C-alpha positions, 0 to 999 in steps of 0.5 A: 868281345861283343864286337867280335861276336857281332862281326862273326854273325854278320859274316855268317849271315853274309856267307848264308846269303851268298850261298843261297844266291849261289844255290839258286845258280846251281839249279837253274831252269832250262832255257831250251830255244831249239829243236832239230828235227822237229818231226819223225816217225809215229813209231818213235826212235828219232833222235832229237837235238835240243839247243838252249842254256842252263841244262843240268849236266849234274843231274840230267834232264827230263824231255817230255813229248806230248806227256810221254817221256823221251828216252836216253836223254843226255846232257854233253854240255849245258847248251845241248841235250840229246834225246829219242822220241817215244811213240806217237800218233801219225799226224799229231803235233805235240808240245816238248817240255825240258825239266832239270832233274835238279829243279824238277818243278820248273818244266819249260816247254819249247816254242817248237812242237813235234810232229809225228809222221805216218810210218805204217804201211798200207794192207789189203783189207778186202777184195770184191769179189772175195777170195775164194769166190766161185761164180756159178750164176751169170748171163753171158759165159764168154763175159762174166766179169770185166773188173774187180776191186781192191781195198786198202786200210788207207788212201793209197796212190793208184798209180803205185799199185801193181796188179797181175792176174794169172789165168788157169782152167777150172776142172770142169772147163774143156779148154786152155786158156789162150793167155796165161796172164790177163791184161788190164789198167788200174785206176781209183781214188781214196783208199781203193783200186779197180782192175778193168781187164782188157778182155772179159773174164769168162767161165771155166777160168781160175783168176789168181790175183797179185797185189803189189807196190801200193804206196800211201801218201806218206810213202809207206808201200805195201810190205808184202804183196797180197794174193787172192783168187776167184773162179767161175764155173763152166755151164753144162753143154746145150743142144739148142742155141738162140743167137744173141746180139753180142754174138753178132755184134762185131761181125757176122757169118764166119767170125760170129760162128767162131764166137758162137762156137767158143762159147763153153756151153757150145764147144769151147772151141772156135775151130769147130764153127764148121760143125755148127754150119754142117748140123744147121744146113741138114735141118729140114725145117728151115734154110740156114744162111751161114753168111748172115745170122740174126738175133734170136735165130735157133741153131742146133748144137751137134754133139756125140760120137758121129761128130768126133766127140769122145 
């Protein structure tokens, strides 16, 4: 009887040992070896496939990306996991750790890291001049500005930025714009670009700017077009004018007189240049030579009904 009892004890002991060894095999540590893809956008949502061995099909797995748990982790078989990445920080490469839920005290990191890429489009943060700016003080009414700057929330490719400038008259202007759009070139680096106009921006005009297409270094484009505007008030009419260097810089004679007549403080109309000739030829105190103006020369500016003004 004692003999059989000893045999039973040994048998039970053997069964327990086998069970313990077998149980250890039931809840092994995972053995992840590969991951694809290894990068995705910072806002998360990338489906990642992890391959390896001994993944827990019964209890499931937990996959951590830089300390944040991945979503919807599934184990279709013992050699494969699919999981959706959580949100992260652009530019960061984070450790990926797999844990079998049946053996929670044995997390295993992959040799590969997951890199979060930039998924945020740039935005316009400021403009110079700012939206709504009204220029009322300036030295030259026909050349108030020749450029403006747009600054973004991050570096952008200057060649990707499209800028359109619509030109309209201000309420105090005596003339309509010659061109409805202002042409120019866009240049810049880092997070700002500058629009340089082909012709100077003058007074008596409102400039409405539309910025679009700006793309950051990761290829994210400005989500919606950005618009802002600024204007330049017209000066009060003058009755005397001293010729400036820029008036005769390009040409003299009729061309210079047209340039002067086009000034908003004169007539705001180059076709009224002959009025300057007529008024100044009548002046008794000096001889007026319409073919040769000089810097600092005084011109009388005729106004009133006698000259056709209302």
